[in-house]
All heavy atoms as an XYZ file, in Angstrom:
919
protein
N      -0.189     35.336    -30.752
C       1.138     35.523    -31.312
C       1.505     34.299    -32.153
O       1.204     33.176    -31.783
C       2.166     35.689    -30.193
C       1.924     36.857    -29.269
S       3.118     36.915    -27.900
C       4.614     37.234    -28.785
N       2.164     34.560    -33.262
C       2.608     33.468    -34.124
C       4.084     33.184    -33.875
O       4.879     34.103    -33.686
C       2.385     33.823    -35.589
C       0.923     33.907    -35.952
C       0.743     34.258    -37.404
C      -0.752     34.374    -37.678
N      -1.037     35.043    -38.920
N       4.412     31.895    -33.909
C       5.790     31.449    -33.725
C       6.100     30.369    -34.743
O       5.257     29.530    -35.059
C       6.000     30.860    -32.317
C       5.886     31.862    -31.219
C       4.664     32.132    -30.642
C       7.005     32.545    -30.766
C       4.545     33.067    -29.621
C       6.895     33.479    -29.758
C       5.663     33.742    -29.175
N       7.331     30.399    -35.240
C       7.825     29.352    -36.100
C       8.680     28.423    -35.243
O       9.640     28.879    -34.604
C       8.656     29.945    -37.243
C       8.929     29.030    -38.426
C       7.628     28.616    -39.111
C       9.844     29.726    -39.421
N       8.295     27.174    -35.184
C       9.048     26.160    -34.446
C       9.877     25.422    -35.494
O       9.346     24.644    -36.289
C       8.105     25.208    -33.712
C       7.025     25.872    -32.844
C       6.159     24.819    -32.167
C       7.641     26.820    -31.828
N      11.168     25.716    -35.521
C      12.044     25.282    -36.604
C      12.824     24.035    -36.191
O      13.509     24.032    -35.170
C      13.018     26.410    -36.970
C      12.239     27.692    -37.316
C      13.932     25.985    -38.117
C      13.099     28.943    -37.361
N      12.709     23.009    -37.018
C      13.420     21.759    -36.764
C      14.656     21.699    -37.652
O      14.547     21.680    -38.872
C      12.508     20.565    -37.052
C      11.313     20.512    -36.122
S      10.092     19.297    -36.624
C       9.363     20.113    -38.040
N      15.819     21.705    -37.023
C      17.077     21.570    -37.747
C      17.470     20.103    -37.732
O      17.307     19.419    -36.732
C      18.167     22.422    -37.098
C      17.877     23.883    -37.171
N      18.120     24.635    -38.298
C      17.338     24.732    -36.272
C      17.755     25.881    -38.082
N      17.277     25.970    -36.857
N      17.982     19.621    -38.843
C      18.385     18.236    -38.964
C      19.907     18.164    -39.036
O      20.546     18.997    -39.673
C      17.763     17.649    -40.232
C      18.000     16.192    -40.440
C      17.462     15.330    -39.336
O      18.233     14.948    -38.447
N      16.197     15.028    -39.334
N      20.475     17.188    -38.355
C      21.907     16.936    -38.398
C      22.088     15.477    -38.794
O      21.798     14.577    -38.002
C      22.538     17.216    -37.035
C      24.037     17.030    -37.040
O      24.558     16.136    -37.702
N      24.741     17.861    -36.296
N      22.541     15.218    -40.021
C      22.668     13.838    -40.487
C      23.545     12.959    -39.602
O      23.256     11.773    -39.440
C      23.286     13.989    -41.883
C      22.928     15.361    -42.308
C      22.910     16.186    -41.045
N      24.595     13.520    -39.010
C      25.452     12.715    -38.138
C      24.688     12.242    -36.908
O      24.816     11.097    -36.496
C      26.689     13.498    -37.719
C      27.686     13.680    -38.839
C      28.910     14.444    -38.377
O      28.822     15.338    -37.532
N      30.054     14.094    -38.934
N      23.885     13.129    -36.331
C      23.084     12.754    -35.169
C      22.033     11.732    -35.589
O      21.853     10.697    -34.939
C      22.415     13.993    -34.529
C      21.409     13.594    -33.473
C      23.475     14.919    -33.939
N      21.333     12.019    -36.681
C      20.255     11.148    -37.158
C      20.800      9.750    -37.482
O      20.199      8.748    -37.113
C      19.592     11.776    -38.382
C      18.349     11.089    -38.816
C      18.184     10.328    -39.936
C      17.075     11.087    -38.154
N      16.902      9.867    -40.011
C      16.196     10.309    -38.930
C      16.605     11.664    -36.990
C      14.867     10.097    -38.578
C      15.276     11.458    -36.633
C      14.435     10.677    -37.417
N      21.933      9.688    -38.172
C      22.522      8.401    -38.541
C      23.010      7.619    -37.328
O      23.142      6.399    -37.388
C      23.679      8.597    -39.531
C      23.203      9.092    -40.890
O      21.984      9.009    -41.173
O      24.050      9.580    -41.663
N      23.271      8.321    -36.217
C      23.705      7.666    -34.991
C      22.572      7.020    -34.206
O      22.816      6.269    -33.262
N      21.331      7.295    -34.592
C      20.181      6.698    -33.923
C      19.897      5.319    -34.506
O      20.201      5.044    -35.668
C      18.936      7.575    -34.107
C      19.000      8.999    -33.561
C      17.713      9.751    -33.914
C      19.239      9.009    -32.066
N      19.293      4.472    -33.696
C      18.858      3.177    -34.211
C      17.626      3.392    -35.083
O      16.967      4.446    -35.012
C      18.491      2.220    -33.065
O      17.332      2.736    -32.380
C      19.649      2.036    -32.084
N      17.293      2.412    -35.879
C      16.090      2.510    -36.713
C      14.847      2.685    -35.832
O      13.944      3.456    -36.156
C      15.945      1.273    -37.600
C      14.767      1.377    -38.552
C      14.691      0.206    -39.514
O      15.664     -0.559    -39.644
O      13.624      0.071    -40.140
N      14.826      1.994    -34.706
C      13.703      2.116    -33.774
C      13.581      3.547    -33.237
O      12.487      4.107    -33.151
C      13.871      1.133    -32.611
C      12.729      1.164    -31.619
C      12.928      0.178    -30.474
O      13.635     -0.841    -30.661
O      12.370      0.440    -29.393
N      14.707      4.154    -32.891
C      14.693      5.536    -32.397
C      14.223      6.504    -33.483
O      13.434      7.411    -33.211
C      16.087      5.944    -31.905
C      16.515      5.247    -30.631
C      17.979      5.484    -30.315
O      18.852      5.416    -31.204
N      18.269      5.756    -29.045
N      14.692      6.313    -34.704
C      14.261      7.183    -35.809
C      12.761      7.042    -36.046
O      12.055      8.033    -36.237
C      15.044      6.871    -37.088
C      16.480      7.346    -37.042
C      17.157      7.253    -38.396
N      17.256      5.902    -38.905
C      18.319      5.109    -38.773
N      19.388      5.550    -38.146
N      18.315      3.903    -39.276
N      12.264      5.809    -36.026
C      10.824      5.582    -36.212
C      10.013      6.213    -35.093
O       8.922      6.745    -35.335
C      10.519      4.088    -36.307
C      10.996      3.478    -37.604
O      11.170      4.173    -38.611
N      11.242      2.176    -37.594
N      10.536      6.173    -33.888
C       9.851      6.775    -32.743
C       9.733      8.290    -32.916
O       8.681      8.883    -32.665
C      10.605      6.439    -31.454
C       9.890      6.849    -30.187
C      10.665      6.416    -28.946
O      11.022      5.219    -28.863
O      10.906      7.275    -28.083
N      10.813      8.921    -33.362
C      10.777     10.370    -33.605
C       9.762     10.682    -34.693
O       8.909     11.560    -34.533
C      12.182     10.905    -33.991
C      12.092     12.336    -34.492
C      13.133     10.820    -32.806
N       9.838      9.972    -35.810
C       8.948     10.250    -36.944
C       7.483     10.027    -36.565
O       6.632     10.866    -36.861
C       9.323      9.378    -38.146
C      10.731      9.647    -38.666
S      11.040     11.364    -39.102
C      10.035     11.506    -40.544
N       7.180      8.939    -35.899
C       5.779      8.670    -35.539
C       5.291      9.619    -34.450
O       4.096      9.910    -34.371
C       5.597      7.210    -35.114
O       6.310      6.938    -33.928
N       6.202     10.144    -33.652
C       5.819     11.093    -32.603
C       5.263     12.393    -33.150
O       4.506     13.091    -32.471
N       5.605     12.724    -34.389
C       5.078     13.952    -34.997
C       3.566     13.868    -35.194
O       2.871     14.875    -35.100
C       5.793     14.258    -36.315
C       7.140     14.852    -36.106
N       7.345     16.203    -35.950
C       8.362     14.274    -35.997
C       8.626     16.436    -35.764
N       9.271     15.274    -35.781
N       3.053     12.671    -35.441
C       1.605     12.510    -35.593
C       0.865     12.915    -34.329
O      -0.134     13.644    -34.386
N       1.356     12.464    -33.188
C       0.744     12.823    -31.914
C       0.856     14.309    -31.622
O      -0.080     14.931    -31.114
N       2.008     14.889    -31.962
C       2.190     16.316    -31.747
C       1.219     17.111    -32.611
O       0.570     18.047    -32.148
C       3.638     16.732    -32.040
C       3.863     18.206    -31.901
C       3.841     18.817    -30.650
C       4.078     18.994    -33.014
C       4.033     20.181    -30.511
C       4.275     20.360    -32.888
C       4.248     20.957    -31.635
N       1.096     16.730    -33.887
C       0.176     17.439    -34.783
C      -1.271     17.318    -34.301
O      -2.038     18.275    -34.380
C       0.317     16.925    -36.214
C       1.579     17.432    -36.883
S       1.683     17.053    -38.637
C       2.106     15.332    -38.580
N      -1.622     16.154    -33.788
C      -2.970     15.968    -33.249
C      -3.206     16.902    -32.064
O      -4.251     17.550    -31.962
C      -3.162     14.509    -32.824
C      -4.563     14.209    -32.333
C      -4.733     12.740    -31.970
O      -4.067     11.877    -32.586
O      -5.541     12.463    -31.066
N      -2.213     17.010    -31.186
C      -2.327     17.879    -30.007
C      -2.541     19.329    -30.399
O      -3.447     19.999    -29.894
C      -1.055     17.760    -29.128
O      -0.953     16.420    -28.641
C      -1.084     18.739    -27.964
N      -1.716     19.846    -31.311
C      -1.822     21.268    -31.648
C      -2.967     21.552    -32.617
O      -3.419     22.693    -32.714
C      -0.480     21.854    -32.144
C       0.025     21.177    -33.412
C       0.556     21.796    -31.035
C       1.299     21.779    -33.982
N      -3.455     20.523    -33.290
C      -4.658     20.704    -34.112
C      -5.873     20.815    -33.204
O      -6.704     21.718    -33.362
C      -4.820     19.538    -35.108
O      -3.691     19.527    -35.987
C      -6.097     19.695    -35.925
N      -5.976     19.916    -32.228
C      -7.107     19.948    -31.282
C      -7.132     21.241    -30.480
O      -8.193     21.766    -30.169
C      -7.044     18.753    -30.338
C      -7.481     17.456    -30.966
C      -7.455     16.336    -29.943
C      -7.872     15.027    -30.562
N      -7.795     13.913    -29.597
N      -5.953     21.767    -30.131
C      -5.900     22.995    -29.331
C      -6.148     24.240    -30.185
O      -6.316     25.336    -29.650
C      -4.539     23.120    -28.639
O      -3.513     23.383    -29.591
N      -6.146     24.073    -31.506
C      -6.348     25.201    -32.402
C      -5.097     26.039    -32.624
O      -5.176     27.126    -33.196
N      -3.937     25.534    -32.213
C      -2.699     26.306    -32.314
C      -1.949     26.084    -33.629
O      -1.118     26.900    -34.002
C      -1.787     25.978    -31.130
C      -2.384     26.446    -29.814
C      -1.673     25.911    -28.593
O      -1.505     24.671    -28.484
O      -1.273     26.729    -27.743
N      -2.240     25.011    -34.343
C      -1.537     24.732    -35.594
C      -2.051     25.628    -36.710
O      -3.248     25.694    -36.966
C      -1.712     23.270    -36.009
C      -1.090     22.880    -37.354
C       0.421     23.017    -37.325
C      -1.498     21.468    -37.740
N      -1.135     26.320    -37.378
C      -1.473     27.076    -38.583
C      -1.052     26.259    -39.803
O      -1.840     26.046    -40.714
C      -0.789     28.460    -38.596
C      -1.320     29.308    -37.435
C      -1.022     29.157    -39.938
C      -0.591     30.619    -37.246
N       0.212     25.808    -39.825
C       0.696     24.979    -40.930
C       1.966     24.256    -40.507
O       2.577     24.586    -39.492
C       0.961     25.829    -42.178
O       2.042     26.708    -41.951
N       2.346     23.284    -41.297
C       3.574     22.551    -41.055
C       4.122     22.069    -42.386
O       3.369     21.922    -43.353
C       3.358     21.361    -40.093
O       4.622     20.750    -39.806
C       2.403     20.328    -40.659
N       5.410     21.841    -42.438
C       6.034     21.294    -43.638
C       7.297     20.549    -43.247
O       8.030     20.978    -42.362
C       6.382     22.408    -44.631
N       7.502     19.417    -43.910
C       8.762     18.681    -43.807
C       9.469     18.867    -45.135
O       8.842     18.753    -46.195
C       8.496     17.207    -43.529
N      10.737     19.173    -45.092
C      11.485     19.478    -46.304
C      12.357     18.302    -46.735
O      12.840     17.528    -45.899
C      12.356     20.709    -46.069
C      11.599     21.960    -45.621
C      12.573     23.087    -45.332
C      10.580     22.374    -46.669
N      12.572     18.191    -48.030
C      13.439     17.152    -48.587
C      14.885     17.427    -48.195
O      15.245     18.536    -47.788
C      13.299     17.116    -50.111
N      15.704     16.421    -48.353
C      17.136     16.536    -48.118
C      17.708     17.691    -48.943
O      17.309     17.894    -50.097
C      17.793     15.213    -48.537
C      19.274     15.220    -48.312
O      20.007     15.660    -49.225
O      19.705     14.796    -47.233
N      18.638     18.468    -48.399
C      19.183     19.608    -49.138
C      19.897     19.218    -50.437
O      20.065     20.059    -51.318
C      20.137     20.284    -48.162
C      20.283     19.380    -47.019
C      19.190     18.376    -47.054
N      20.263     17.974    -50.585
C      20.867     17.525    -51.833
C      19.904     17.620    -53.008
O      20.313     17.605    -54.167
N      18.613     17.736    -52.717
C      17.599     17.853    -53.761
C      17.253     19.316    -54.062
O      16.377     19.596    -54.868
C      16.331     17.106    -53.349
C      16.553     15.620    -53.165
C      15.277     14.917    -52.751
O      14.209     15.212    -53.245
N      15.408     13.971    -51.822
N      17.921     20.236    -53.391
C      17.598     21.652    -53.562
C      18.400     22.274    -54.702
O      19.304     21.660    -55.257
C      17.866     22.413    -52.259
O      19.254     22.438    -51.978
N      18.028     23.486    -55.025
C      18.767     24.290    -55.996
C      18.832     25.707    -55.453
O      17.938     26.146    -54.727
C      18.073     24.280    -57.360
N      19.884     26.416    -55.793
C      20.054     27.803    -55.381
C      20.015     28.660    -56.642
O      20.713     28.367    -57.620
C      21.395     28.006    -54.638
C      21.597     29.471    -54.270
C      21.447     27.123    -53.400
N      19.189     29.701    -56.631
C      19.072     30.611    -57.765
C      19.646     31.961    -57.361
O      19.252     32.537    -56.348
C      17.591     30.778    -58.199
C      17.491     31.765    -59.355
C      16.980     29.434    -58.558
N      20.573     32.439    -58.154
C      21.146     33.769    -57.970
C      21.018     34.501    -59.301
O      21.195     33.890    -60.353
C      22.618     33.683    -57.579
C      22.874     33.035    -56.236
C      24.394     32.932    -55.996
N      24.697     32.378    -54.706
C      24.845     31.080    -54.446
N      24.702     30.186    -55.394
N      25.135     30.670    -53.226
N      20.732     35.780    -59.252
C      20.682     36.577    -60.477
C      21.924     37.442    -60.523
O      22.180     38.241    -59.615
C      19.391     37.432    -60.528
C      19.378     38.290    -61.786
C      18.154     36.539    -60.464
N      22.701     37.272    -61.584
C      23.937     38.021    -61.768
C      23.884     38.700    -63.133
O      23.723     38.022    -64.152
C      25.163     37.100    -61.682
C      25.308     36.365    -60.341
C      25.562     37.347    -59.199
N      25.731     36.687    -57.941
C      24.780     36.564    -57.003
N      23.578     37.058    -57.221
N      25.034     35.967    -55.861
N      23.964     40.012    -63.135
C      23.893     40.748    -64.391
C      22.578     40.536    -65.107
O      22.534     40.513    -66.337
N      21.510     40.342    -64.346
C      20.190     40.124    -64.922
C      19.943     38.712    -65.417
O      18.880     38.413    -65.949
N      20.906     37.812    -65.231
C      20.785     36.438    -65.709
C      20.701     35.486    -64.508
O      21.586     35.492    -63.644
C      22.000     36.056    -66.588
C      21.906     34.618    -67.060
C      22.121     37.013    -67.759
N      19.650     34.663    -64.464
C      19.568     33.669    -63.380
C      20.647     32.597    -63.532
O      20.883     32.088    -64.618
C      18.188     33.052    -63.551
C      17.451     33.927    -64.499
C      18.478     34.657    -65.313
N      21.301     32.302    -62.431
C      22.289     31.234    -62.381
C      21.791     30.224    -61.356
O      21.547     30.571    -60.202
C      23.679     31.780    -61.964
C      24.694     30.642    -61.855
C      24.148     32.847    -62.935
N      21.627     28.985    -61.793
C      21.088     27.940    -60.927
C      22.193     26.956    -60.580
O      22.894     26.452    -61.465
C      19.923     27.197    -61.615
C      19.383     26.089    -60.715
C      18.814     28.169    -62.000
N      22.340     26.694    -59.291
C      23.314     25.719    -58.802
C      22.557     24.640    -58.049
O      21.759     24.942    -57.156
C      24.319     26.391    -57.840
O      24.899     27.510    -58.491
C      25.400     25.423    -57.422
N      22.778     23.385    -58.407
C      22.139     22.286    -57.691
C      22.812     22.072    -56.353
O      24.002     22.330    -56.199
C      22.204     20.995    -58.506
C      21.289     21.032    -59.714
O      20.267     21.748    -59.652
O      21.595     20.360    -60.713
N      22.024     21.577    -55.407
C      22.569     21.235    -54.107
C      22.322     22.301    -53.072
O      21.703     23.327    -53.352
N      22.778     22.061    -51.878
C      22.484     22.973    -50.773
C      23.163     24.329    -50.933
O      24.163     24.454    -51.633
C      23.021     22.237    -49.544
C      24.000     21.249    -50.065
C      23.590     20.916    -51.471
N      22.590     25.303    -50.279
C      23.099     26.666    -50.298
C      24.492     26.731    -49.689
O      25.378     27.380    -50.202
C      22.142     27.583    -49.538
C      22.595     29.019    -49.469
C      22.654     29.807    -50.609
C      22.976     29.582    -48.263
C      23.076     31.129    -50.551
C      23.397     30.905    -48.193
C      23.438     31.668    -49.345
O      23.850     32.962    -49.281
N      24.666     26.073    -48.570
C      25.943     26.070    -47.859
C      26.310     24.647    -47.471
O      25.434     23.815    -47.250
C      25.840     26.880    -46.555
C      25.581     28.366    -46.650
C      25.341     28.933    -45.248
C      26.778     29.067    -47.264
N      27.573     24.389    -47.374
C      28.015     23.134    -46.774
C      27.925     23.329    -45.269
O      28.561     24.215    -44.717
C      29.453     22.807    -47.182
C      29.595     22.424    -48.635
C      28.851     21.147    -48.994
O      28.831     20.206    -48.175
O      28.288     21.098    -50.101
N      27.087     22.558    -44.631
C      26.891     22.708    -43.195
C      26.554     21.361    -42.589
O      26.058     20.469    -43.278
C      25.757     23.702    -42.918
N      26.809     21.228    -41.300
C      26.484     19.965    -40.650
C      25.000     19.878    -40.320
O      24.468     18.805    -40.111
C      27.326     19.758    -39.392
C      27.038     20.718    -38.264
C      27.876     20.401    -37.031
C      27.462     21.298    -35.886
N      28.095     20.947    -34.655
N      24.314     21.021    -40.262
C      22.876     21.036    -39.989
C      22.148     21.720    -41.130
O      22.702     22.556    -41.830
C      22.578     21.797    -38.698
C      23.081     21.124    -37.458
C      22.698     21.864    -36.190
O      22.284     23.037    -36.273
O      22.816     21.271    -35.125
N      20.880     21.349    -41.307
C      20.057     21.993    -42.313
C      18.615     22.057    -41.816
O      18.239     21.340    -40.889
C      20.153     21.283    -43.666
C      19.721     19.835    -43.635
C      18.385     19.484    -43.836
C      20.639     18.829    -43.432
C      17.985     18.158    -43.809
C      20.250     17.493    -43.405
C      18.921     17.164    -43.600
N      17.822     22.925    -42.442
C      16.417     23.071    -42.090
C      15.670     21.825    -42.541
O      15.647     21.502    -43.728
C      15.830     24.321    -42.750
C      14.353     24.574    -42.525
C      14.041     24.776    -41.051
C      13.909     25.801    -43.318
N      15.092     21.124    -41.586
C      14.371     19.891    -41.897
C      12.868     20.092    -42.030
O      12.187     19.348    -42.718
N      12.349     21.109    -41.372
C      10.915     21.367    -41.419
C      10.527     22.354    -40.343
O      11.380     22.865    -39.607
N       9.227     22.624    -40.282
C       8.763     23.593    -39.298
C       7.294     23.375    -38.966
O       6.559     22.712    -39.698
C       8.947     25.028    -39.810
C       8.051     25.358    -40.990
C       6.740     25.806    -40.797
C       8.488     25.186    -42.282
C       5.913     26.075    -41.870
C       7.675     25.459    -43.359
C       6.380     25.899    -43.148
O       5.559     26.154    -44.212
N       6.904     23.955    -37.857
C       5.499     24.114    -37.483
C       5.276     25.600    -37.295
O       6.044     26.259    -36.597
C       5.175     23.408    -36.164
C       5.215     21.901    -36.247
C       6.329     21.191    -35.838
C       4.127     21.202    -36.737
C       6.366     19.820    -35.910
C       4.154     19.814    -36.815
C       5.269     19.131    -36.403
O       5.304     17.767    -36.482
N       4.245     26.135    -37.922
C       3.831     27.509    -37.678
C       2.632     27.422    -36.751
O       1.631     26.776    -37.082
C       3.461     28.219    -38.979
C       2.985     29.670    -38.845
C       4.056     30.561    -38.204
C       2.589     30.214    -40.217
N       2.762     28.036    -35.567
C       1.701     27.942    -34.563
C       1.273     29.336    -34.126
O       2.011     30.309    -34.282
C       2.163     27.135    -33.319
C       2.499     25.702    -33.700
C       3.343     27.791    -32.624
N       0.076     29.399    -33.598
C      -0.400     30.629    -32.983
C      -0.825     30.271    -31.575
O      -1.658     29.394    -31.364
C      -1.570     31.221    -33.763
C      -1.991     32.575    -33.230
C      -2.809     33.380    -34.227
O      -3.226     32.831    -35.259
O      -3.007     34.570    -33.958
N      -0.212     30.944    -30.613
C      -0.508     30.654    -29.217
C      -0.439     31.952    -28.413
O      -0.071     32.998    -28.924
C       0.432     29.591    -28.667
S       2.173     29.880    -28.940
N      -0.810     31.859    -27.148
C      -0.971     33.054    -26.322
C       0.323     33.731    -25.900
O       0.324     34.914    -25.588
C      -1.777     32.707    -25.066
C      -3.218     32.356    -25.391
O      -3.734     32.861    -26.409
O      -3.822     31.582    -24.631
N       1.425     32.965    -25.864
C       2.637     33.555    -25.303
C       3.883     32.816    -25.773
O       3.806     31.695    -26.288
C       2.591     33.493    -23.770
O       2.623     32.130    -23.353
N       5.021     33.443    -25.561
C       6.307     32.811    -25.847
C       6.470     31.561    -24.989
O       6.982     30.544    -25.461
C       7.434     33.804    -25.561
C       8.824     33.247    -25.786
C       9.900     34.312    -25.516
N      11.223     33.832    -25.846
C      12.026     33.196    -24.990
N      11.636     32.971    -23.757
N      13.230     32.798    -25.378
N       6.025     31.641    -23.745
C       6.144     30.494    -22.843
C       5.405     29.288    -23.402
O       5.893     28.164    -23.346
C       5.633     30.850    -21.442
C       6.516     31.823    -20.689
C       6.458     33.261    -21.209
O       5.439     33.660    -21.833
O       7.460     33.983    -21.029
N       4.206     29.531    -23.960
C       3.440     28.424    -24.547
C       4.166     27.891    -25.783
O       4.208     26.678    -26.006
C       2.023     28.880    -24.901
C       1.191     27.825    -25.606
C       0.983     26.581    -24.756
N       0.156     25.619    -25.475
C       0.124     24.322    -25.216
N       0.860     23.813    -24.232
N      -0.647     23.522    -25.913
N       4.746     28.764    -26.599
C       5.496     28.320    -27.774
C       6.671     27.431    -27.345
O       6.961     26.417    -27.987
C       5.982     29.517    -28.579
N       7.337     27.805    -26.251
C       8.435     26.983    -25.739
C       7.929     25.634    -25.250
O       8.584     24.596    -25.452
C       9.171     27.722    -24.624
C       9.874     29.023    -25.043
C      10.430     29.746    -23.821
C      10.961     28.770    -26.069
N       6.757     25.622    -24.609
C       6.143     24.357    -24.173
C       5.858     23.463    -25.373
O       6.121     22.257    -25.333
C       4.843     24.624    -23.424
C       4.995     25.232    -22.061
C       3.654     25.618    -21.439
O       2.583     25.224    -21.974
O       3.670     26.327    -20.422
N       5.299     24.056    -26.436
C       4.996     23.282    -27.634
C       6.274     22.730    -28.255
O       6.322     21.564    -28.660
C       4.234     24.136    -28.647
C       2.824     24.557    -28.244
C       2.227     25.475    -29.307
C       1.931     23.348    -27.999
N       7.312     23.549    -28.331
C       8.583     23.100    -28.913
C       9.134     21.891    -28.157
O       9.672     20.965    -28.766
C       9.590     24.240    -28.922
N       8.964     21.883    -26.857
C       9.458     20.769    -26.045
C       8.689     19.477    -26.319
O       9.197     18.389    -26.045
C       9.377     21.127    -24.559
N       7.490     19.580    -26.888
C       6.685     18.401    -27.213
C       7.064     17.774    -28.550
O       6.687     16.642    -28.842
C       5.197     18.768    -27.243
C       4.577     19.226    -25.923
C       3.127     19.659    -26.143
C       4.668     18.129    -24.868
N       7.805     18.497    -29.369
C       8.225     17.962    -30.671
C       9.262     16.872    -30.412
O      10.235     17.089    -29.690
C       8.786     19.085    -31.564
C       7.679     20.107    -31.862
C       9.359     18.505    -32.864
C       8.151     21.336    -32.609
N       9.068     15.682    -30.985
C       9.961     14.555    -30.678
C      11.447     14.841    -30.886
O      12.276     14.361    -30.122
C       9.474     13.461    -31.637
C       8.082     13.814    -31.961
C       8.004     15.310    -31.909
N      11.792     15.637    -31.887
C      13.198     15.934    -32.158
C      13.877     16.619    -30.973
O      15.085     16.495    -30.784
C      13.318     16.854    -33.380
C      12.605     16.305    -34.604
O      11.411     15.975    -34.497
O      13.231     16.228    -35.671
N      13.115     17.347    -30.171
C      13.681     18.067    -29.026
C      14.277     17.112    -27.999
O      15.165     17.501    -27.239
C      12.619     18.953    -28.371
N      13.811     15.878    -27.991
C      14.307     14.892    -27.039
C      15.515     14.117    -27.516
O      16.023     13.249    -26.808
N      16.012     14.430    -28.700
C      17.169     13.715    -29.254
C      18.431     14.514    -28.951
O      18.532     15.692    -29.304
C      17.008     13.525    -30.786
C      18.254     12.881    -31.374
C      15.772     12.696    -31.097
N      19.383     13.856    -28.302
C      20.663     14.493    -27.987
C      21.311     14.999    -29.278
O      21.440     14.264    -30.246
C      21.592     13.494    -27.293
C      22.868     14.089    -26.776
C      22.657     15.014    -25.591
O      21.773     14.746    -24.765
O      23.387     16.023    -25.501
N      21.681     16.279    -29.299
C      22.308     16.864    -30.476
C      21.345     17.602    -31.394
O      21.774     18.250    -32.339
N      20.056     17.497    -31.136
C      19.050     18.219    -31.920
C      18.310     19.183    -31.012
O      18.339     19.048    -29.790
C      18.046     17.261    -32.577
C      18.602     16.238    -33.549
C      17.467     15.389    -34.121
C      19.383     16.903    -34.666
N      17.606     20.122    -31.593
C      16.817     21.074    -30.816
C      15.821     21.757    -31.724
O      15.900     21.641    -32.945
N      14.911     22.479    -31.125
C      13.884     23.206    -31.859
C      14.104     24.698    -31.634
O      14.114     25.157    -30.486
C      12.464     22.820    -31.384
C      12.269     21.304    -31.411
C      11.406     23.559    -32.207
C      12.456     20.645    -32.758
N      14.276     25.432    -32.711
C      14.415     26.882    -32.618
C      13.016     27.496    -32.595
O      12.179     27.169    -33.430
C      15.197     27.410    -33.824
C      15.416     28.900    -33.807
C      16.186     29.402    -35.015
O      16.738     28.584    -35.778
O      16.219     30.635    -35.191
N      12.776     28.371    -31.641
C      11.477     29.052    -31.508
C      11.697     30.512    -31.874
O      12.448     31.216    -31.203
C      10.933     28.927    -30.072
C       9.624     29.683    -29.927
C      10.766     27.457    -29.694
N      11.028     30.943    -32.951
C      11.235     32.304    -33.421
C       9.884     32.995    -33.626
O       9.030     32.481    -34.335
C      12.009     32.290    -34.733
C      12.468     33.697    -35.113
C      13.269     33.741    -36.380
N      14.469     32.917    -36.307
C      15.313     32.778    -37.314
N      15.102     33.399    -38.450
N      16.372     32.019    -37.184
N       9.687     34.177    -33.008
C       8.443     34.923    -33.233
C       8.333     35.344    -34.699
O       9.331     35.647    -35.351
C       8.585     36.160    -32.347
C       9.648     35.828    -31.359
C      10.561     34.856    -32.040
N       7.116     35.348    -35.201
C       6.838     35.798    -36.565
C       6.414     37.257    -36.480
O       5.474     37.592    -35.766
C       5.728     34.949    -37.214
C       5.353     35.495    -38.587
C       6.168     33.488    -37.302
N       7.087     38.126    -37.215
C       6.751     39.548    -37.172
C       5.868     39.969    -38.342
O       5.236     41.012    -38.303
C       8.006     40.454    -37.097
C       8.745     40.220    -35.798
C       8.917     40.231    -38.297
N       5.818     39.153    -39.396
C       4.937     39.429    -40.524
C       4.620     38.110    -41.198
O       5.489     37.252    -41.345
C       5.594     40.361    -41.538
C       4.770     40.506    -42.798
C       3.690     41.365    -42.846
C       5.055     39.741    -43.925
C       2.910     41.489    -43.984
C       4.294     39.861    -45.075
C       3.212     40.731    -45.105
N       3.372     37.943    -41.611
C       2.963     36.777    -42.391
C       1.863     37.210    -43.342
O       0.991     37.990    -42.980
C       2.471     35.663    -41.461
N       1.919     36.732    -44.550
C       0.894     37.038    -45.533
C       0.424     35.750    -46.186
O       1.041     34.706    -46.050
N      -0.683     35.831    -46.909
C      -1.217     34.681    -47.607
C      -1.525     35.084    -49.044
O      -1.603     36.258    -49.384
C      -2.508     34.164    -46.945
O      -3.493     35.190    -46.998
C      -2.255     33.744    -45.498
N      -1.737     34.081    -49.874
C      -2.023     34.342    -51.287
C      -3.324     35.121    -51.469
O      -3.474     35.866    -52.433
C      -2.092     33.018    -52.051
N      -4.254     34.947    -50.531
C      -5.534     35.650    -50.668
C      -5.494     37.037    -50.024
O      -6.510     37.724    -49.947
C      -6.683     34.824    -50.092
C      -6.593     34.608    -48.586
O      -5.671     35.148    -47.945
O      -7.440     33.892    -48.054
N      -4.315     37.451    -49.542
C      -4.148     38.786    -49.002
C      -4.542     38.953    -47.550
O      -4.479     40.040    -47.007
N      -4.913     37.862    -46.905
C      -5.298     37.993    -45.486
C      -4.117     37.851    -44.559
O      -3.038     37.544    -44.944
C      -6.345     36.933    -45.131
O      -5.850     35.626    -45.353
């Protein structure tokens, strides 16, 4: 079964951490990636830029309209994800608990089953 382990970022929580705590979270991802790579559960991962660097595209009357900045004003935003394949929901929850962000007060990891996934090569 495939699961998306979604990391939401909250700037207020992140800014409340010491530099040492932030470095600990960031460096902890290396160990987590090593664990799920060795177990064969990692499919892919991505860390996303700050939403201030994003753009939103809407088509109105057949004309694309581009707006810079985040889609919504929100206190949390999508910071990144791990796409994993594991035997069960319980294992996906175990993996989510190993992500360093899960140990930070005010942050959490959303675990969502994947119902469809495709690739550029059609597999």
